[in-house]
Biopython code that builds the backbone (N, CA, C, O; Angstrom):
import numpy as np
from Bio.PDB.StructureBuilder import StructureBuilder

atoms = [
    (1, "UNK", "N", (-42.153, -41.273, -0.865)),
    (1, "UNK", "CA", (-40.888, -40.665, -1.233)),
    (1, "UNK", "C", (-39.944, -39.937, -1.023)),
    (1, "UNK", "O", (-40.201, -39.113, -0.144)),
    (2, "UNK", "N", (-39.248, -39.883, -1.311)),
    (2, "UNK", "CA", (-37.429, -39.406, -0.594)),
    (2, "UNK", "C", (-37.558, -37.120, -0.681)),
    (2, "UNK", "O", (-37.861, -36.267, -1.516)),
    (3, "UNK", "N", (-37.107, -37.176, 0.731)),
    (3, "UNK", "CA", (-37.156, -35.661, 0.119)),
    (3, "UNK", "C", (-35.717, -34.960, 0.409)),
    (3, "UNK", "O", (-34.710, -35.177, 1.084)),
    (4, "UNK", "N", (-36.336, -33.764, -0.716)),
    (4, "UNK", "CA", (-35.582, -33.140, -1.134)),
    (4, "UNK", "C", (-34.364, -32.672, -0.465)),
    (4, "UNK", "O", (-34.618, -32.390, 0.706)),
    (5, "UNK", "N", (-32.994, -32.464, -0.811)),
    (5, "UNK", "CA", (-32.156, -32.007, 0.022)),
    (5, "UNK", "C", (-32.009, -30.524, -0.056)),
    (5, "UNK", "O", (-32.088, -29.715, -0.981)),
    (6, "UNK", "N", (-31.710, -30.416, 1.546)),
    (6, "UNK", "CA", (-31.767, -28.826, 1.856)),
    (6, "UNK", "C", (-30.601, -27.917, 1.115)),
    (6, "UNK", "O", (-29.540, -28.261, 0.595)),
    (7, "UNK", "N", (-30.998, -27.086, 1.217)),
    (7, "UNK", "CA", (-29.159, -25.978, 0.294)),
    (7, "UNK", "C", (-28.388, -25.985, 1.591)),
    (7, "UNK", "O", (-29.011, -25.694, 2.611)),
    (8, "UNK", "N", (-27.072, -26.292, 1.676)),
    (8, "UNK", "CA", (-26.141, -26.592, 2.541)),
    (8, "UNK", "C", (-25.422, -25.042, 3.198)),
    (8, "UNK", "O", (-24.846, -24.851, 4.269)),
    (9, "UNK", "N", (-25.770, -23.989, 1.942)),
    (9, "UNK", "CA", (-25.303, -22.894, 1.355)),
    (9, "UNK", "C", (-26.556, -21.779, 1.580)),
    (9, "UNK", "O", (-26.314, -21.083, 0.594)),
    (10, "UNK", "N", (-27.543, -21.240, 2.108)),
    (10, "UNK", "CA", (-28.055, -20.134, 1.078)),
    (10, "UNK", "C", (-27.363, -19.081, 1.220)),
    (10, "UNK", "O", (-26.452, -18.754, 1.981)),
    (11, "UNK", "N", (-28.218, -18.324, -0.071)),
    (11, "UNK", "CA", (-27.884, -17.336, -0.532)),
    (11, "UNK", "C", (-27.848, -15.956, 0.339)),
    (11, "UNK", "O", (-28.865, -15.388, 0.736)),
    (12, "UNK", "N", (-26.844, -15.620, 0.513)),
    (12, "UNK", "CA", (-26.594, -14.312, 1.384)),
    (12, "UNK", "C", (-27.609, -13.058, 1.428)),
    (12, "UNK", "O", (-27.410, -12.640, 0.287)),
    (13, "UNK", "N", (-28.185, -12.525, 1.760)),
    (13, "UNK", "CA", (-28.893, -11.336, 1.963)),
    (13, "UNK", "C", (-28.096, -10.152, 1.080)),
    (13, "UNK", "O", (-26.977, -9.720, 1.359)),
    (14, "UNK", "N", (-28.995, -9.696, -0.138)),
    (14, "UNK", "CA", (-28.192, -9.113, -0.915)),
    (14, "UNK", "C", (-26.967, -8.930, -1.605)),
    (14, "UNK", "O", (-26.291, -7.925, -1.823)),
    (15, "UNK", "N", (-26.781, -10.596, -2.018)),
    (15, "UNK", "CA", (-25.658, -11.148, -2.663)),
    (15, "UNK", "C", (-26.468, -11.562, -3.914)),
    (15, "UNK", "O", (-26.034, -12.674, -4.218)),
    (16, "UNK", "N", (-27.376, -11.225, -4.730)),
    (16, "UNK", "CA", (-28.554, -11.075, -5.611)),
    (16, "UNK", "C", (-27.373, -10.472, -6.741)),
    (16, "UNK", "O", (-26.449, -9.831, -6.240)),
    (17, "UNK", "N", (-27.377, -10.624, -7.959)),
    (17, "UNK", "CA", (-27.343, -10.374, -8.976)),
    (17, "UNK", "C", (-27.212, -8.973, -9.544)),
    (17, "UNK", "O", (-26.260, -8.365, -10.035)),
    (18, "UNK", "N", (-28.561, -8.640, -9.303)),
    (18, "UNK", "CA", (-29.318, -7.347, -9.683)),
    (18, "UNK", "C", (-29.030, -6.267, -8.178)),
    (18, "UNK", "O", (-29.077, -5.038, -8.129)),
    (19, "UNK", "N", (-28.722, -7.286, -7.027)),
    (19, "UNK", "CA", (-28.237, -5.968, -6.025)),
    (19, "UNK", "C", (-27.334, -5.329, -6.263)),
    (19, "UNK", "O", (-27.294, -4.099, -6.279)),
    (20, "UNK", "N", (-26.009, -6.488, -6.601)),
    (20, "UNK", "CA", (-24.409, -5.895, -6.770)),
    (20, "UNK", "C", (-24.255, -5.077, -7.736)),
    (20, "UNK", "O", (-23.384, -4.251, -7.463)),
    (21, "UNK", "N", (-24.732, -4.931, -8.792)),
    (21, "UNK", "CA", (-25.237, -4.002, -9.806)),
    (21, "UNK", "C", (-25.608, -2.809, -9.518)),
    (21, "UNK", "O", (-24.851, -1.845, -9.635)),
    (22, "UNK", "N", (-26.788, -2.730, -9.116)),
    (22, "UNK", "CA", (-27.189, -1.356, -8.240)),
    (22, "UNK", "C", (-26.096, -0.757, -7.072)),
    (22, "UNK", "O", (-26.005, 0.436, -6.785)),
    (23, "UNK", "N", (-25.519, -1.541, -6.636)),
    (23, "UNK", "CA", (-24.587, -1.276, -5.491)),
    (23, "UNK", "C", (-23.397, -0.224, -5.589)),
    (23, "UNK", "O", (-23.005, 0.733, -4.922)),
    (24, "UNK", "N", (-22.903, -1.082, -7.111)),
    (24, "UNK", "CA", (-21.584, -0.718, -7.650)),
    (24, "UNK", "C", (-22.267, 0.646, -8.785)),
    (24, "UNK", "O", (-21.729, 1.748, -8.895)),
    (25, "UNK", "N", (-23.242, 0.316, -9.355)),
    (25, "UNK", "CA", (-23.820, 2.051, -10.184)),
    (25, "UNK", "C", (-23.687, 3.081, -8.895)),
    (25, "UNK", "O", (-22.948, 4.052, -9.063)),
    (26, "UNK", "N", (-24.321, 2.941, -7.682)),
    (26, "UNK", "CA", (-24.559, 4.246, -7.061)),
    (26, "UNK", "C", (-23.564, 4.437, -6.971)),
    (26, "UNK", "O", (-23.108, 5.484, -7.432)),
    (27, "UNK", "N", (-22.743, 3.491, -6.320)),
    (27, "UNK", "CA", (-20.654, 4.153, -5.823)),
    (27, "UNK", "C", (-19.951, 4.844, -7.288)),
    (27, "UNK", "O", (-19.106, 5.740, -7.289)),
    (28, "UNK", "N", (-20.493, 4.229, -8.413)),
    (28, "UNK", "CA", (-20.295, 5.214, -9.736)),
    (28, "UNK", "C", (-20.777, 6.420, -9.894)),
    (28, "UNK", "O", (-20.257, 7.258, -10.630)),
    (29, "UNK", "N", (-22.315, 6.690, -8.881)),
    (29, "UNK", "CA", (-23.180, 8.184, -9.449)),
    (29, "UNK", "C", (-22.470, 8.960, -8.726)),
    (29, "UNK", "O", (-22.268, 10.120, -9.086)),
    (30, "UNK", "N", (-21.901, 8.399, -7.435)),
    (30, "UNK", "CA", (-21.243, 9.265, -6.546)),
    (30, "UNK", "C", (-19.772, 10.340, -7.014)),
    (30, "UNK", "O", (-19.580, 11.518, -6.712)),
    (31, "UNK", "N", (-18.878, 9.377, -7.864)),
    (31, "UNK", "CA", (-17.570, 9.731, -8.242)),
    (31, "UNK", "C", (-17.807, 10.472, -9.383)),
    (31, "UNK", "O", (-17.593, 11.681, -9.466)),
    (32, "UNK", "N", (-18.341, 9.616, -10.459)),
    (32, "UNK", "CA", (-18.279, 9.832, -11.685)),
    (32, "UNK", "C", (-19.073, 10.700, -12.479)),
    (32, "UNK", "O", (-20.220, 10.260, -12.390)),
    (33, "UNK", "N", (-19.062, 11.783, -13.265)),
    (33, "UNK", "CA", (-19.346, 12.608, -13.712)),
    (33, "UNK", "C", (-20.660, 12.315, -15.191)),
    (33, "UNK", "O", (-21.508, 13.017, -15.742)),
    (34, "UNK", "N", (-20.116, 10.729, -15.348)),
    (34, "UNK", "CA", (-20.705, 9.662, -16.530)),
    (34, "UNK", "C", (-22.213, 8.789, -14.850)),
    (34, "UNK", "O", (-22.186, 8.099, -13.831)),
    (35, "UNK", "N", (-22.826, 9.268, -15.409)),
    (35, "UNK", "CA", (-24.027, 8.690, -14.493)),
    (35, "UNK", "C", (-24.347, 6.922, -15.243)),
    (35, "UNK", "O", (-24.617, 6.510, -16.370)),
    (36, "UNK", "N", (-24.181, 6.441, -14.217)),
    (36, "UNK", "CA", (-25.037, 5.059, -14.662)),
    (36, "UNK", "C", (-26.339, 4.738, -14.076)),
    (36, "UNK", "O", (-26.858, 5.323, -13.126)),
    (37, "UNK", "N", (-26.901, 3.573, -14.856)),
    (37, "UNK", "CA", (-28.464, 3.664, -14.669)),
    (37, "UNK", "C", (-28.566, 2.582, -13.491)),
    (37, "UNK", "O", (-28.065, 1.458, -13.498)),
    (38, "UNK", "N", (-29.524, 3.331, -12.214)),
    (38, "UNK", "CA", (-29.219, 1.886, -11.530)),
    (38, "UNK", "C", (-31.398, 1.500, -11.380)),
    (38, "UNK", "O", (-31.724, 0.326, -11.554)),
    (39, "UNK", "N", (-32.498, 2.495, -11.094)),
    (39, "UNK", "CA", (-33.528, 1.440, -11.178)),
    (39, "UNK", "C", (-34.411, 2.849, -12.272)),
    (39, "UNK", "O", (-34.176, 4.032, -12.519)),
    (40, "UNK", "N", (-35.020, 2.270, -12.492)),
    (40, "UNK", "CA", (-36.421, 2.943, -12.827)),
    (40, "UNK", "C", (-36.498, 4.454, -12.121)),
    (40, "UNK", "O", (-35.959, 5.518, -12.427)),
    (41, "UNK", "N", (-37.422, 4.072, -11.021)),
    (41, "UNK", "CA", (-37.339, 5.031, -9.878)),
    (41, "UNK", "C", (-36.078, 6.197, -10.021)),
    (41, "UNK", "O", (-36.239, 7.310, -10.521)),
    (42, "UNK", "N", (-34.825, 5.684, -9.477)),
    (42, "UNK", "CA", (-33.856, 6.510, -9.244)),
    (42, "UNK", "C", (-33.681, 7.533, -10.439)),
    (42, "UNK", "O", (-33.934, 8.738, -10.449)),
    (43, "UNK", "N", (-33.207, 6.769, -11.388)),
    (43, "UNK", "CA", (-32.176, 7.512, -12.875)),
    (43, "UNK", "C", (-33.321, 7.802, -13.282)),
    (43, "UNK", "O", (-32.933, 8.844, -13.811)),
    (44, "UNK", "N", (-35.146, 7.791, -13.656)),
    (44, "UNK", "CA", (-36.203, 8.965, -14.398)),
    (44, "UNK", "C", (-35.615, 10.280, -14.190)),
    (44, "UNK", "O", (-34.896, 10.868, -14.997)),
    (45, "UNK", "N", (-36.003, 10.722, -12.961)),
    (45, "UNK", "CA", (-35.841, 12.925, -12.997)),
    (45, "UNK", "C", (-34.637, 12.924, -12.485)),
    (45, "UNK", "O", (-34.126, 13.996, -12.809)),
    (46, "UNK", "N", (-33.959, 12.348, -11.906)),
    (46, "UNK", "CA", (-32.309, 12.824, -11.650)),
    (46, "UNK", "C", (-31.797, 12.638, -12.894)),
    (46, "UNK", "O", (-31.446, 13.751, -13.285)),
    (47, "UNK", "N", (-31.506, 11.589, -13.951)),
    (47, "UNK", "CA", (-30.648, 11.399, -14.950)),
    (47, "UNK", "C", (-31.286, 12.769, -16.126)),
    (47, "UNK", "O", (-30.609, 13.313, -16.998)),
    (48, "UNK", "N", (-32.971, 13.100, -15.745)),
    (48, "UNK", "CA", (-33.381, 14.135, -16.999)),
    (48, "UNK", "C", (-32.518, 15.433, -16.416)),
    (48, "UNK", "O", (-32.027, 16.316, -17.120)),
    (49, "UNK", "N", (-32.453, 15.350, -15.067)),
    (49, "UNK", "CA", (-31.596, 16.898, -14.691)),
    (49, "UNK", "C", (-30.578, 16.935, -14.668)),
    (49, "UNK", "O", (-30.161, 18.076, -14.468)),
    (50, "UNK", "N", (-29.643, 16.004, -14.809)),
    (50, "UNK", "CA", (-28.399, 16.353, -15.096)),
    (50, "UNK", "C", (-28.371, 16.284, -16.792)),
    (50, "UNK", "O", (-27.180, 16.371, -17.087)),
    (51, "UNK", "N", (-29.042, 16.185, -17.821)),
    (51, "UNK", "CA", (-28.743, 16.185, -19.427)),
    (51, "UNK", "C", (-29.364, 18.054, -19.273)),
    (51, "UNK", "O", (-29.407, 18.775, -20.270)),
]
sb = StructureBuilder()
sb.init_structure("model")
sb.init_model(0)
sb.init_chain("A")
sb.init_seg("    ")
for serial, (resi, resn, name, xyz) in enumerate(atoms, 1):
    if name == "N":
        sb.init_residue(resn, " ", resi, " ")
    sb.init_atom(name, np.array(xyz, "f"), 0.0, 1.0, " ", f" {name:<3s}", serial, name[0])
structure = sb.get_structure()
């Protein structure tokens, strides 16, 4: 049987959609008074303390 072709351009490290979203959310959280949701662990205590 034939072999599957290899991917010619593997996804760059950290280029996952979820990673990009978290990166943007952290950038927003540094500047904006309105906090964006990053991850369950990061957002829990910090967001609760802000409110």
